[in-house]
N, C-alpha and C positions, 0 to 999 in steps of 0.2 A: 409964017406958016410952019416953019420948022420948030419953033418954040412952043407951040400949042400943046403938043403931047406931053411935054415936060411939065407945063403949067397944070395941065389936067391931072397928071400923076401926083404932083405936089399937093394940089387941092384935095385929092383923095386921101393922101396920107394925113393931112391936117384934120380932115373930117373924121378919119378913123381914130386918130389920137383923142379928139374931143369926145367922141362917142365912148371910147374905152374908159376915159377919165370919168365920165358921168356914170358909167356902169359900176365902176369900182366904188365911187362915192355912195351909190345906192346900196350896194352890198355891205359896205362898212356900216352904214346906218342900221341895217337889219341885224348884223352881228352884235352891235352895241346894245340894241334893244333886247336881244336874246340873253346877253350877259346880265343885263339889268334885271330881267325876270328871274334868272337863276340866283342872283344875289338876294333878291327879295325872298325867294323860296327858302334859301339857306338860313336867312335870318329868322323866318317863321319857325323852321325846324329847330334851330338853336334855342329859341324862346320856349318851344314846347319841351325840349329836353331839360332845360334849366328849371322850368316849372315842375316837371315830374321829379327831378332830383330833389328840389326843395320840399316837395310833398313827401317823398320817401324819407328824407332826413328828419322832417318833423314827426313822421309816424314812428321812426326808429327811436327818436329822442323820447317820445312819450312811453314807448315800451321799456326803454332803459330806466327811466324814472320810476315806472311802475315796479320793475324788478328790484330796483334799489330800495324802494319802500318796503317790498316784501322781505328782502334780506334783513333790512333794519328791524322789521317786526320780529322775524325769527331770532335775530341776535338778542333782542330785548327779552324775548320769551325764554331763551336758553340761559341768559344771565339771571333771570328771576328764578329759574329752576336750580341753578348752581347755588345761588344765594340761599334758597330755601334748604337745600341739602346741607350746606355748611352750617346753617342754623341748627338743623337736626343733629349733625355730628357734634356740635358744641354741647347740645343738650345731653346726647348719649355719653360724651366724655365726662360730663359732670356727674351723671348717674354712676358710671364706672368708678370714678374717683370715690364717690360716697360708698359704693359697695366694697371697694378695696379697703377703705378705712374701717368699715364694719367687720370685714373678715379678719383684718389685722387685730382688731380689738377682741374678736371671738377667739383667735389663736392665742392671744395673750391670756385670755381667761382660761382656756383649756390647759395651757401650760401651767398656769397657777394651780388649777384643780388637780392635775397629775402630780405636781410636787406635793400638794397637800395629802393626796392619797398615798404617795410613797412614804411620807412622814408618818401617816396614820398606820400604814402596814408595818413600818419599822417598829413603832411603839407597840403594836399588837403582837408582833413576833417576839419582841423582847419580853412582853408580859407573859406570853405563852411559854417561852423558854424558862422564865422565872418560876412559873407555876408548875410546869412539867419536869423541871430540873434536868433537861436535855436539850442539846442543840438541834438545829434544823436537820443537819446531815445525819445525826444520830437517830432522829425520829424517822427520816426517810429510810435509812438502812433497816431499822426495826420493822417498819411497815412492809418493806420489800421482803424481808426475811419471813415474816408471818404469812404474807401472801404466797411466797414460793413454797413454803412448807404445806400450806393448806391445799394448793392446787398442783403440787409437784407431780402426782400420779397422772392427773388429767393432761398436764403439759407434755409429759414424757410419752403418753399414749398418742396424743395428737401429733407430736413430732415424728413418732415411729410410723404412723399411718401416712403422713405426708411424704416421708422419706421413701417408704415402700411404693407409694403411688407414683412418685416421680421416677424412681428407679425403674419400675416396670414400664412406664411410658417411654423413657429414654431407651431402654433396651429393645423395646418393640420397634421404635423408629430406626434405631441403628441396624437392627436385623432386617427391616424392610429395605433400607438403603443398600446394604451389602448384598442381599439376595437379588434385588433388582439389577445391581451392577453386574453381578456374576452371570445372571441370566441373559443380559444384553450382549455380553461378550462370550462368544464361543469360538475357541481356537483349538486346532489340533496340536498335540504335544508329541514331539519326536525326540527321543533321547539320543544324545551323542555318545559314541563309544570311543575307546582309546586306540582302536585299530581300524584299518581300511584294507580291503582286499581287492585284488585285480585278477580277473579270470583270464587264463591263457588259452589260446586255440590248441596248443600242444605243449608238451613238456620239454621239447628240445630247446625252447628259448631260454629255459632256466640256465643252461650251460653258458650261453652268451652273457646272461646277467651276472653270473658268478665270475666268469672270466678266468684267465689263466692264473692259477694259484690264488684265486679269490681277489684278483686285483680290481676288477670292475665293481664288485659288491662292496668292497672295502672303501673304494673311492666314493661310491654313491652314499653309503652310510655316513661317511665323514663329512661330505659336502652338504647333505640334506639334514643331518642330525636326527636320523631315524634308524630303526632296526628292521631289516628285511628278513622275513621268515619264509624260506623257500621250500622247506621240507614238511610243512604242515599238511598239505594235501597235494595230490598229483598235478593238478592243473590250476593251482591258485598260489599267488604270492600275497603274503600278509605284510602290511606296513604297520609297524607298531611305534607309537610315539604319543606321549601325554599331551604335547603341544599340538592342537589341531591345525595351526597354521603350517607348521613344518610338515605335518602329515599330508596336508592337501598339496603343498608344493611338491613333496616327494611323489605323490600319486600322479600328479599332472606330468611331471618330468618323466617318470617311469613309463607311463602310457605313451608319451611321445617317442621315447627310445624304442619301445617294443614295436610301435607302428613303423618307425624308420628302419629298424633292423640293424643299424650300425651302432654298436654299443662298445665304447672305449672311453678311457678316462677323460680325454679332451671333450668328446661329445657329451659325456655325463655332466661336466662342469657347465658346458654351454646350455644344455637343456634345463638344468637346475636354475641357472641365472635367468633364463627366459621365463620359466615357470614362476619364479619369484616376482618378476616384473608383472606378469599377468595376474598373479594373485593380488598384488598391490593395487592394480587397476580395478580388479573385481571388488576389493574391499572398499575402495572409494565409491564405486557404483552402489554397493550394498548400503553404505552410509547415506548416500543421497536418496536411495529408494525408501529407506526407513524414515528419513526426514519428510519426504513428500507424502508418504503413506499416513503419517501421524499429523501432518499439517504444522509441524514445528519448523517454520521457515526462517526464524530469526537467528539461528546458530551460525557462527563464522565457518568458512570453508575448512579451516584447520581442524575444528572440532568435529565437523561432519566426516572428515577423512579418518580421524582416530576412532570415531564411533563405528565406522565400517569394519574396523579390525575385530570388533566383537562378534562379527558373523562367524569367525573361526575360533572363538573362545567359548569355553563351557564352564559351568558352575554346577558341580555334582551331576554332570551328564546333561544339564539343561543348556541349550544354546542361549548365550547371554544377549545377543542382539534381538532374538525373537522374544526373550523374556522382557527386555527393555521396551520393545514396541507394545507388548501386551500390557505391561505396567503403565505405559503412557495412556492407553485407552481406558484402563480401569481408573486411573487418577482423574482423567477428564470427566468421566461419569460421576465419580464421587464429588468432585469440585462443583459440578453443575447441580447436584442434589443439595449440597451444603452451602451454596452461594459464595464459594471461594473463586479466586482468579483461575479460570480454566486454562488459559494459556500458560501461566507460570507453573501450575501443577503438572500439566502435560509435559512441558519442557524439562522440569526437574526430574520427573519420572523417567523420561527418555534417556537422560545422561546420568542417572544415579549410579550406574555401574561402569561409567566410562573409564575409571581408573584401572579396571581389570584388563584393559587393552595393553597396559604398560606395567602391570604389577610384577611381571617377571623380569623387567629391565630396570625398574626404579624402586628404590627402597621406600617403605612406608605402606600403610594400609591403602586399600583401593579407594577409600573415601578421601583420604588426604591427597592421594595422587590425582584423583578426579578434581578436587578443589583447585589444585595447582594448575592443572590443565585449563580449566575454565577461566581462572583468573588471568592466566597468561594470554589468552585470546580475547580478554575483555568482555566476557559474557555477563549479562545482567546479574547484579548481586542478589536479586530476589530468587533467581533460578538456583544460584549456588546455595543460598539459605534453604531452599526447598529440598535439595538433594543431600545435604551433608548430615542430616539427622536420621537417615533411614536405618542406621544400626545403633542409634542412641550414643554415638561418639560425641555428639554436640547437642546442646539443648535445643528443643524446638522453638523457633523464633516466629513462626507463622502457622496459620491453619494449613497452608499448602504443604509444609514440611511433614505434618502429621498425615495428610492425605497420601503423600508419596510413600511413607513408611507402610501405611495400611495396604496400598496397592501392591507394593513389593511383596508383602507377606501373602496377599491373596494369590499372586501369580506364582510365587516360588514355594509356598508352604502347602499347597494342596497335594493330596496323594497322586502319584504318577507323574508329577511335573519334573521331578528329579530322579536320579538313579536310585530308587528304592522300590522294590516290588511291594505289592499290597501286603503280602504276608510279613515281609521284613518291617514294613512301616507299622503295622499293627503290633507286631512283637516288640518293637523298640519302644512304642508308647506304653505297652503293658509292663515291660521291664522297668521303665522310668517310674511309673506309678508304684510298682512293687518295691523299688529301692527306698522310696520315701515312707511308705507305710510301716516299715519295720522299726522305725524309730519310736520310742515311747512318747506318748503325749500327742501323737499325730492322729487326728480324727478321720480325715479323708484327704485325698489329693487328686488333682486332675491335670493331665498333660494337655497343653494348649499350643496353638500356632504350629501344628505339625511337629510337635516335640521340641520346639524351641523354648518353651517356657513350661515350668511345672509349678502349679499353684497348690500350696500345702495349707490346710486348715488344722489348727491345733486346739486342744481343749484348754481354755484359759485357767481352769482350776489346777491343771497339772503342769503348765508351762508359764513361767512369769515373763515379763518383758525382757529382762536381762537374759534369761535362758533362751528366749526366742531367737536372739541374734546368734548365739552360739549354735543353736540347733540348725539354723539356716546354713551356716558355714559348714557344719558336719555333713549335712545332706549334699551340699555342692561337692565336697571332697569325696564323698562316697560315690557320687555319680561319675566324677572324673576317673575314679579308680576302677569301677566295675562295668561302665558302659562305654561302648565305642559309638561315636556320633560325629557328624560333620558340623563345623561351626561351633557355636556356644549355646548353652542352655541357661535360661534365666530362672533362678529359684526365688519364688515369692512366698513368704510365710505370713499367714494372716492369723492374728490373735485378736478376738473381739468378744465382748460380753453382750449377750442378747437376753432380754426379758420378755417373755410372752405371756399374756393374760387373755382370758376369754370373757367377754361380756355376755351374760345369759339373762 
């Protein structure tokens, strides 16, 4: 009885195991069936893909074969065209060869014909020389002589008309250019004097300036290089000096001493040294101002500094720096009208008188001094060539050099530019012409270029070529002896034959 529950439990376990085993075997059969179905479906899909790929490959193969046939056809067509062109080129080459042979034969024929013509001409000329009993050169000379004699009057008249026509046209054009240039530039002219004056508030300061036993005034005059005139007028001191730089230094120093009130030798030396330094600085500034005003910016600083010294230099009463600036403007206008280099002409005109800044310290003419200054600082040789000929010391090497000379004459030669009153100016020109007309054989004379040149016309029947040279020298000597004038005067004597006829 006690074993029955255990038997019953064991039977239950055995029955459960059997049932589970049967269940698992049924489920396993279902899975295998499912896998078999999937395997069949995969095989069908693979067959479809393989069939599609084979179909695509066959289609692509047909397309490639078709394209290959088209390319092959195109290649054959191109090959045929190339072959056809080569055949045409061969034909053209043969034609060119035949034409070249023909031209060569024609050239040989022409050469032979020319040689035959030369031989015939030579035989004809020999026959003509034999018949005429003269050579070819003699016949040509005789023909030219006969023609010249027959038409000599007509040729001379024609040449005279052409010469007069061109001369009138050139003079008119030159007059228009110069007139336009002078009208475009209008500058005021202020003459420089050799004295400066200082107005005093009272006359008592003169005693301090003179000092005990004249000690102060002597020190001032010695240090400044000027002369003080204290007795000219009650409340004025006049500073006299031909050098405008020294005169300006003295004026600046004296004004500072009068303003300070302490006037003694030590203070005089100190103020003169200070004034000299200020003037040097002012001259540099004036040089820079002139350069910027004219637009000539290629000059070295050393040249600009020396150029500023011209602000206190004068030439016959005309301020040289102002004259140089004015000349630069005129030269630029002339260069523009004549098609020359405006920059070179303007720069050459601005520095043409730079030698005058040092002509009292260095030997030589101001032209040579200026050339040495410009060469020292490495200025463009074209500028040096343009400035060195303005007084005819050197030949003109460029159009710009002629322009600088003309501009210099326009600026400095006009009445009123330099220290000559109008009456003195007119009288000097009249005296200059009167001196030349007293010589025998002189027909008329004209003073030109503000009295810098006298042009003398003589009667050719009364004065020969040899006598003309002696007469020009006699006129120059007479001018030197009888007339006072600044600078130099050029004497130009003209002797010419002119024949005038009238066609009626």
